[in-house]
Biopython code that builds the backbone (N, CA, C, O; Angstrom):
import numpy as np
from Bio.PDB.StructureBuilder import StructureBuilder

atoms = [
    (1, "MET", "N", (-71.901, 21.485, -32.998)),
    (1, "MET", "CA", (-72.407, 20.953, -31.687)),
    (1, "MET", "C", (-73.367, 21.839, -31.018)),
    (1, "MET", "O", (-74.355, 21.404, -30.427)),
    (2, "LEU", "N", (-73.028, 23.271, -31.127)),
    (2, "LEU", "CA", (-73.855, 24.171, -30.508)),
    (2, "LEU", "C", (-75.224, 24.416, -31.132)),
    (2, "LEU", "O", (-76.144, 24.971, -30.530)),
    (3, "GLY", "N", (-75.296, 23.944, -32.434)),
    (3, "GLY", "CA", (-76.455, 24.179, -33.100)),
    (3, "GLY", "C", (-77.665, 23.353, -32.705)),
    (3, "GLY", "O", (-78.836, 23.678, -32.901)),
    (4, "VAL", "N", (-77.204, 22.173, -32.087)),
    (4, "VAL", "CA", (-78.250, 21.187, -31.561)),
    (4, "VAL", "C", (-79.131, 21.745, -30.544)),
    (4, "VAL", "O", (-80.351, 21.625, -30.656)),
    (5, "PRO", "N", (-78.561, 22.384, -29.497)),
    (5, "PRO", "CA", (-79.579, 22.908, -28.388)),
    (5, "PRO", "C", (-80.430, 24.136, -29.057)),
    (5, "PRO", "O", (-81.589, 24.331, -28.691)),
    (6, "PHE", "N", (-79.860, 24.888, -29.971)),
    (6, "PHE", "CA", (-80.545, 25.929, -30.632)),
    (6, "PHE", "C", (-81.684, 25.538, -31.426)),
    (6, "PHE", "O", (-82.742, 26.167, -31.400)),
    (7, "ALA", "N", (-81.475, 24.437, -32.179)),
    (7, "ALA", "CA", (-82.638, 23.683, -32.941)),
    (7, "ALA", "C", (-83.651, 23.072, -31.920)),
    (7, "ALA", "O", (-84.868, 23.153, -32.087)),
    (8, "VAL", "N", (-83.151, 22.543, -31.008)),
    (8, "VAL", "CA", (-84.154, 21.940, -30.009)),
    (8, "VAL", "C", (-85.063, 23.108, -29.303)),
    (8, "VAL", "O", (-86.230, 22.915, -28.965)),
    (9, "GLY", "N", (-84.420, 24.246, -29.144)),
    (9, "GLY", "CA", (-85.217, 25.287, -28.568)),
    (9, "GLY", "C", (-86.280, 25.891, -29.520)),
    (9, "GLY", "O", (-87.415, 26.190, -29.149)),
    (10, "LEU", "N", (-85.799, 26.047, -30.811)),
    (10, "LEU", "CA", (-86.712, 26.328, -31.671)),
    (10, "LEU", "C", (-87.782, 25.449, -31.928)),
    (10, "LEU", "O", (-88.898, 25.886, -32.207)),
    (11, "ALA", "N", (-87.513, 24.141, -31.850)),
    (11, "ALA", "CA", (-88.531, 23.152, -31.983)),
    (11, "ALA", "C", (-89.567, 23.173, -30.750)),
    (11, "ALA", "O", (-90.692, 22.688, -30.873)),
    (12, "GLY", "N", (-89.135, 23.743, -29.599)),
    (12, "GLY", "CA", (-90.021, 23.846, -28.549)),
    (12, "GLY", "C", (-90.672, 25.118, -28.603)),
    (12, "GLY", "O", (-91.807, 25.160, -28.129)),
    (13, "ILE", "N", (-90.138, 26.262, -29.128)),
    (13, "ILE", "CA", (-90.772, 27.486, -29.244)),
    (13, "ILE", "C", (-91.992, 27.645, -30.132)),
    (13, "ILE", "O", (-93.025, 28.249, -29.847)),
    (14, "GLY", "N", (-91.671, 26.934, -31.376)),
    (14, "GLY", "CA", (-92.567, 26.968, -32.501)),
    (14, "GLY", "C", (-93.909, 26.275, -31.894)),
    (14, "GLY", "O", (-94.886, 26.980, -31.643)),
    (15, "PRO", "N", (-93.921, 25.163, -31.715)),
    (15, "PRO", "CA", (-95.155, 24.542, -31.105)),
    (15, "PRO", "C", (-95.844, 25.217, -30.146)),
    (15, "PRO", "O", (-97.074, 25.258, -30.173)),
    (16, "GLY", "N", (-95.036, 25.888, -29.084)),
    (16, "GLY", "CA", (-95.713, 26.663, -27.993)),
    (16, "GLY", "C", (-96.429, 27.836, -28.416)),
    (16, "GLY", "O", (-97.502, 28.141, -27.896)),
    (17, "ILE", "N", (-95.842, 28.574, -29.420)),
    (17, "ILE", "CA", (-96.530, 29.775, -30.050)),
    (17, "ILE", "C", (-97.750, 29.161, -30.752)),
    (17, "ILE", "O", (-98.866, 29.625, -30.516)),
    (18, "GLY", "N", (-97.604, 28.244, -31.519)),
    (18, "GLY", "CA", (-98.781, 27.676, -32.236)),
    (18, "GLY", "C", (-99.988, 27.277, -31.376)),
    (18, "GLY", "O", (-101.130, 27.563, -31.735)),
    (19, "ILE", "N", (-99.714, 26.574, -30.166)),
    (19, "ILE", "CA", (-100.754, 26.098, -29.374)),
    (19, "ILE", "C", (-101.349, 27.256, -28.689)),
    (19, "ILE", "O", (-102.538, 27.233, -28.371)),
    (20, "GLY", "N", (-100.533, 28.350, -28.420)),
    (20, "GLY", "CA", (-101.097, 29.455, -27.619)),
    (20, "GLY", "C", (-102.178, 30.180, -28.639)),
    (20, "GLY", "O", (-103.333, 30.434, -28.298)),
    (21, "ILE", "N", (-101.681, 30.445, -29.817)),
    (21, "ILE", "CA", (-102.584, 31.086, -30.860)),
    (21, "ILE", "C", (-103.814, 30.256, -31.099)),
    (21, "ILE", "O", (-104.935, 30.764, -31.088)),
    (22, "MET", "N", (-103.569, 28.785, -31.348)),
    (22, "MET", "CA", (-104.846, 28.159, -31.564)),
    (22, "MET", "C", (-105.812, 28.011, -30.432)),
    (22, "MET", "O", (-107.028, 27.979, -30.621)),
    (23, "THR", "N", (-105.261, 27.922, -29.264)),
    (23, "THR", "CA", (-106.210, 27.936, -28.067)),
    (23, "THR", "C", (-106.871, 29.215, -27.768)),
    (23, "THR", "O", (-107.969, 29.267, -27.214)),
    (24, "GLY", "N", (-106.175, 30.283, -28.149)),
    (24, "GLY", "CA", (-106.910, 31.614, -27.882)),
    (24, "GLY", "C", (-107.887, 31.724, -28.854)),
    (24, "GLY", "O", (-108.938, 32.285, -28.545)),
    (25, "HIS", "N", (-107.710, 31.221, -30.155)),
    (25, "HIS", "CA", (-108.848, 31.348, -31.183)),
    (25, "HIS", "C", (-109.834, 30.433, -30.820)),
    (25, "HIS", "O", (-111.006, 30.792, -30.942)),
    (26, "TYR", "N", (-109.576, 29.294, -30.387)),
    (26, "TYR", "CA", (-110.593, 28.314, -29.965)),
    (26, "TYR", "C", (-111.665, 28.920, -28.739)),
    (26, "TYR", "O", (-112.893, 28.879, -28.821)),
    (27, "PHE", "N", (-111.014, 29.389, -27.791)),
    (27, "PHE", "CA", (-111.876, 29.933, -26.716)),
    (27, "PHE", "C", (-112.602, 31.248, -27.309)),
    (27, "PHE", "O", (-113.770, 31.497, -27.010)),
    (28, "ASP", "N", (-111.913, 32.000, -28.091)),
    (28, "ASP", "CA", (-112.757, 33.099, -28.632)),
    (28, "ASP", "C", (-113.944, 32.695, -29.410)),
    (28, "ASP", "O", (-114.992, 33.319, -29.238)),
    (29, "SER", "N", (-113.887, 31.664, -30.293)),
    (29, "SER", "CA", (-114.934, 31.154, -31.023)),
    (29, "SER", "C", (-115.978, 30.510, -30.001)),
    (29, "SER", "O", (-117.174, 30.787, -30.091)),
    (30, "VAL", "N", (-115.552, 29.759, -29.160)),
    (30, "VAL", "CA", (-116.579, 29.236, -28.265)),
    (30, "VAL", "C", (-117.272, 30.178, -27.424)),
    (30, "VAL", "O", (-118.467, 30.064, -27.151)),
    (31, "ALA", "N", (-116.462, 31.189, -26.975)),
    (31, "ALA", "CA", (-117.199, 32.394, -26.249)),
    (31, "ALA", "C", (-118.192, 33.038, -27.031)),
    (31, "ALA", "O", (-119.240, 33.431, -26.519)),
    (32, "ARG", "N", (-117.884, 33.199, -28.482)),
    (32, "ARG", "CA", (-118.876, 34.049, -29.354)),
    (32, "ARG", "C", (-120.007, 33.205, -29.773)),
    (32, "ARG", "O", (-121.120, 33.718, -29.880)),
    (33, "GLN", "N", (-119.807, 31.852, -30.040)),
    (33, "GLN", "CA", (-120.867, 30.891, -30.400)),
    (33, "GLN", "C", (-120.778, 29.606, -29.639)),
    (33, "GLN", "O", (-120.170, 28.618, -30.051)),
    (34, "PRO", "N", (-121.469, 29.685, -28.422)),
    (34, "PRO", "CA", (-121.297, 28.356, -27.589)),
    (34, "PRO", "C", (-121.901, 26.940, -28.166)),
    (34, "PRO", "O", (-121.643, 25.796, -27.793)),
    (35, "GLU", "N", (-122.772, 27.386, -29.177)),
    (35, "GLU", "CA", (-123.466, 26.143, -29.748)),
    (35, "GLU", "C", (-122.553, 25.280, -30.795)),
    (35, "GLU", "O", (-122.849, 24.160, -31.209)),
    (36, "VAL", "N", (-121.494, 25.955, -31.108)),
    (36, "VAL", "CA", (-120.609, 25.160, -32.076)),
    (36, "VAL", "C", (-119.575, 24.356, -31.367)),
    (36, "VAL", "O", (-118.852, 23.621, -32.040)),
    (37, "GLN", "N", (-119.421, 24.428, -29.958)),
    (37, "GLN", "CA", (-118.307, 23.852, -29.299)),
    (37, "GLN", "C", (-118.298, 22.398, -29.356)),
    (37, "GLN", "O", (-117.245, 21.822, -29.082)),
    (38, "GLY", "N", (-119.336, 21.724, -29.678)),
    (38, "GLY", "CA", (-119.480, 20.290, -29.959)),
    (38, "GLY", "C", (-118.800, 19.956, -31.294)),
    (38, "GLY", "O", (-118.214, 18.889, -31.473)),
    (39, "ASN", "N", (-118.897, 20.835, -32.143)),
    (39, "ASN", "CA", (-118.306, 20.729, -33.771)),
    (39, "ASN", "C", (-116.928, 20.944, -33.695)),
    (39, "ASN", "O", (-116.200, 20.153, -34.296)),
    (40, "ILE", "N", (-116.336, 22.056, -32.939)),
    (40, "ILE", "CA", (-115.003, 22.289, -33.199)),
    (40, "ILE", "C", (-114.031, 21.568, -32.112)),
    (40, "ILE", "O", (-112.834, 21.467, -32.378)),
    (41, "THR", "N", (-114.519, 21.098, -30.958)),
    (41, "THR", "CA", (-113.561, 20.672, -30.005)),
    (41, "THR", "C", (-112.842, 19.428, -30.524)),
    (41, "THR", "O", (-111.654, 19.352, -30.211)),
    (42, "PRO", "N", (-113.388, 18.377, -31.308)),
    (42, "PRO", "CA", (-112.658, 17.241, -31.788)),
    (42, "PRO", "C", (-111.723, 17.808, -32.613)),
    (42, "PRO", "O", (-110.568, 17.462, -32.364)),
    (43, "GLN", "N", (-111.903, 18.722, -33.696)),
    (43, "GLN", "CA", (-110.777, 19.333, -34.568)),
    (43, "GLN", "C", (-109.650, 20.089, -33.691)),
    (43, "GLN", "O", (-108.459, 20.073, -34.004)),
    (44, "TYR", "N", (-110.121, 20.695, -32.652)),
    (44, "TYR", "CA", (-109.129, 21.460, -31.677)),
    (44, "TYR", "C", (-108.131, 20.277, -31.197)),
    (44, "TYR", "O", (-106.916, 20.446, -31.298)),
    (45, "PHE", "N", (-108.603, 19.224, -30.735)),
    (45, "PHE", "CA", (-107.698, 18.427, -30.057)),
    (45, "PHE", "C", (-106.881, 17.480, -31.048)),
    (45, "PHE", "O", (-105.783, 17.017, -30.739)),
    (46, "ILE", "N", (-107.483, 17.245, -32.209)),
    (46, "ILE", "CA", (-106.609, 16.645, -33.199)),
    (46, "ILE", "C", (-105.398, 17.547, -33.644)),
    (46, "ILE", "O", (-104.252, 17.118, -33.777)),
    (47, "THR", "N", (-105.818, 18.946, -33.875)),
    (47, "THR", "CA", (-104.762, 19.864, -34.305)),
    (47, "THR", "C", (-103.807, 19.958, -33.278)),
    (47, "THR", "O", (-102.604, 19.973, -33.539)),
    (48, "LEU", "N", (-104.294, 20.028, -32.004)),
    (48, "LEU", "CA", (-103.365, 20.215, -30.935)),
    (48, "LEU", "C", (-102.386, 19.043, -30.746)),
    (48, "LEU", "O", (-101.267, 19.271, -30.288)),
    (49, "GLY", "N", (-102.739, 17.882, -31.057)),
    (49, "GLY", "CA", (-101.793, 16.637, -31.082)),
    (49, "GLY", "C", (-100.820, 16.884, -32.215)),
    (49, "GLY", "O", (-99.616, 16.749, -32.000)),
    (50, "VAL", "N", (-101.188, 17.175, -33.197)),
    (50, "VAL", "CA", (-100.268, 17.313, -34.480)),
    (50, "VAL", "C", (-99.291, 18.478, -34.202)),
    (50, "VAL", "O", (-98.117, 18.330, -34.542)),
    (51, "VAL", "N", (-99.689, 19.633, -33.605)),
    (51, "VAL", "CA", (-98.896, 20.586, -33.251)),
    (51, "VAL", "C", (-97.887, 20.168, -32.191)),
    (51, "VAL", "O", (-96.703, 20.487, -32.301)),
    (52, "GLU", "N", (-98.297, 19.535, -31.279)),
    (52, "GLU", "CA", (-97.518, 19.000, -30.239)),
    (52, "GLU", "C", (-96.528, 18.053, -30.702)),
    (52, "GLU", "O", (-95.422, 18.012, -30.163)),
    (53, "LEU", "N", (-96.884, 17.176, -31.799)),
    (53, "LEU", "CA", (-95.972, 16.245, -32.353)),
    (53, "LEU", "C", (-94.783, 16.906, -32.984)),
    (53, "LEU", "O", (-93.714, 16.298, -33.038)),
    (54, "LEU", "N", (-94.905, 18.044, -33.433)),
    (54, "LEU", "CA", (-93.800, 18.873, -34.068)),
    (54, "LEU", "C", (-92.677, 18.960, -32.919)),
    (54, "LEU", "O", (-91.518, 18.659, -33.205)),
    (55, "GLY", "N", (-93.019, 19.374, -31.619)),
    (55, "GLY", "CA", (-92.160, 19.569, -30.588)),
    (55, "GLY", "C", (-91.495, 18.228, -30.271)),
    (55, "GLY", "O", (-90.288, 18.140, -30.047)),
    (56, "LEU", "N", (-92.320, 17.203, -30.260)),
    (56, "LEU", "CA", (-91.772, 15.793, -30.068)),
    (56, "LEU", "C", (-90.623, 15.405, -30.940)),
    (56, "LEU", "O", (-89.541, 14.958, -30.558)),
    (57, "PHE", "N", (-91.025, 15.648, -32.210)),
    (57, "PHE", "CA", (-89.997, 15.306, -33.209)),
    (57, "PHE", "C", (-88.536, 15.998, -32.982)),
    (57, "PHE", "O", (-87.459, 15.410, -33.078)),
    (58, "GLY", "N", (-88.729, 17.354, -32.665)),
    (58, "GLY", "CA", (-87.511, 18.061, -32.299)),
    (58, "GLY", "C", (-86.692, 17.550, -31.208)),
    (58, "GLY", "O", (-85.462, 17.595, -31.178)),
    (59, "PHE", "N", (-87.495, 17.033, -30.264)),
    (59, "PHE", "CA", (-86.994, 16.392, -28.843)),
    (59, "PHE", "C", (-86.232, 15.017, -29.280)),
    (59, "PHE", "O", (-85.084, 14.746, -28.929)),
    (60, "VAL", "N", (-86.908, 14.343, -29.955)),
    (60, "VAL", "CA", (-86.245, 13.044, -30.429)),
    (60, "VAL", "C", (-85.070, 13.375, -31.393)),
    (60, "VAL", "O", (-84.017, 12.768, -31.200)),
    (61, "SER", "N", (-85.134, 14.182, -32.309)),
    (61, "SER", "CA", (-83.916, 14.494, -33.211)),
    (61, "SER", "C", (-82.786, 15.074, -32.304)),
    (61, "SER", "O", (-81.623, 14.874, -32.654)),
    (62, "PHE", "N", (-83.031, 15.747, -31.212)),
    (62, "PHE", "CA", (-81.864, 16.142, -30.337)),
    (62, "PHE", "C", (-81.171, 14.968, -29.860)),
    (62, "PHE", "O", (-79.942, 14.977, -29.930)),
    (63, "PHE", "N", (-81.892, 13.742, -29.285)),
    (63, "PHE", "CA", (-81.265, 12.795, -28.817)),
    (63, "PHE", "C", (-80.502, 11.912, -30.012)),
    (63, "PHE", "O", (-79.423, 11.350, -29.822)),
    (64, "LEU", "N", (-81.162, 11.883, -31.148)),
    (64, "LEU", "CA", (-80.450, 11.240, -32.241)),
    (64, "LEU", "C", (-79.185, 11.894, -32.551)),
    (64, "LEU", "O", (-78.138, 11.247, -32.573)),
    (65, "VAL", "N", (-79.231, 13.257, -32.814)),
    (65, "VAL", "CA", (-77.911, 13.915, -33.043)),
    (65, "VAL", "C", (-76.924, 14.004, -31.941)),
    (65, "VAL", "O", (-75.722, 13.986, -32.203)),
    (66, "PHE", "N", (-77.359, 14.099, -30.723)),
    (66, "PHE", "CA", (-76.587, 14.115, -29.570)),
    (66, "PHE", "C", (-76.017, 12.641, -29.356)),
    (66, "PHE", "O", (-74.864, 12.550, -28.934)),
    (67, "SER", "N", (-76.647, 11.634, -29.583)),
    (67, "SER", "CA", (-76.174, 10.242, -29.420)),
    (67, "SER", "C", (-74.931, 10.124, -30.480)),
    (67, "SER", "O", (-73.903, 9.493, -30.235)),
    (68, "LYS", "N", (-75.196, 10.844, -31.720)),
    (68, "LYS", "CA", (-74.134, 10.524, -32.787)),
    (68, "LYS", "C", (-72.741, 11.244, -32.274)),
    (68, "LYS", "O", (-71.662, 10.669, -32.419)),
    (69, "TYR", "N", (-72.837, 12.422, -31.721)),
    (69, "TYR", "CA", (-71.604, 13.120, -31.141)),
    (69, "TYR", "C", (-71.045, 12.495, -29.918)),
    (69, "TYR", "O", (-69.825, 12.363, -29.832)),
    (70, "VAL", "N", (-71.846, 12.091, -28.943)),
    (70, "VAL", "CA", (-71.485, 11.508, -27.579)),
    (70, "VAL", "C", (-71.147, 10.029, -27.875)),
    (70, "VAL", "O", (-70.149, 9.522, -27.362)),
    (71, "GLY", "N", (-71.935, 9.354, -28.667)),
    (71, "GLY", "CA", (-71.563, 7.853, -28.976)),
    (71, "GLY", "C", (-72.341, 7.022, -27.959)),
    (71, "GLY", "O", (-71.721, 6.115, -27.404)),
    (72, "PHE", "N", (-73.537, 7.206, -27.666)),
    (72, "PHE", "CA", (-74.285, 6.209, -26.935)),
    (72, "PHE", "C", (-75.403, 5.673, -27.624)),
    (72, "PHE", "O", (-76.106, 4.816, -27.087)),
]
sb = StructureBuilder()
sb.init_structure("model")
sb.init_model(0)
sb.init_chain("A")
sb.init_seg("    ")
for serial, (resi, resn, name, xyz) in enumerate(atoms, 1):
    if name == "N":
        sb.init_residue(resn, " ", resi, " ")
    sb.init_atom(name, np.array(xyz, "f"), 0.0, 1.0, " ", f" {name:<3s}", serial, name[0])
structure = sb.get_structure()
């Protein structure tokens, strides 16, 4: 039962680190070459959604496992 909050914490930390690294590289590339901003911005937002989905899966799995133990 104690592993569930630990897994949810890892599910939240992983996407947080990934989004931070990805956003840092995005702004670095836009600052270096402003003319490519229109080309990489849609890819940035699509990838941002996919990475954020990982955190959402962890959150939903927490409720699925928690409901199994508590029984609601």
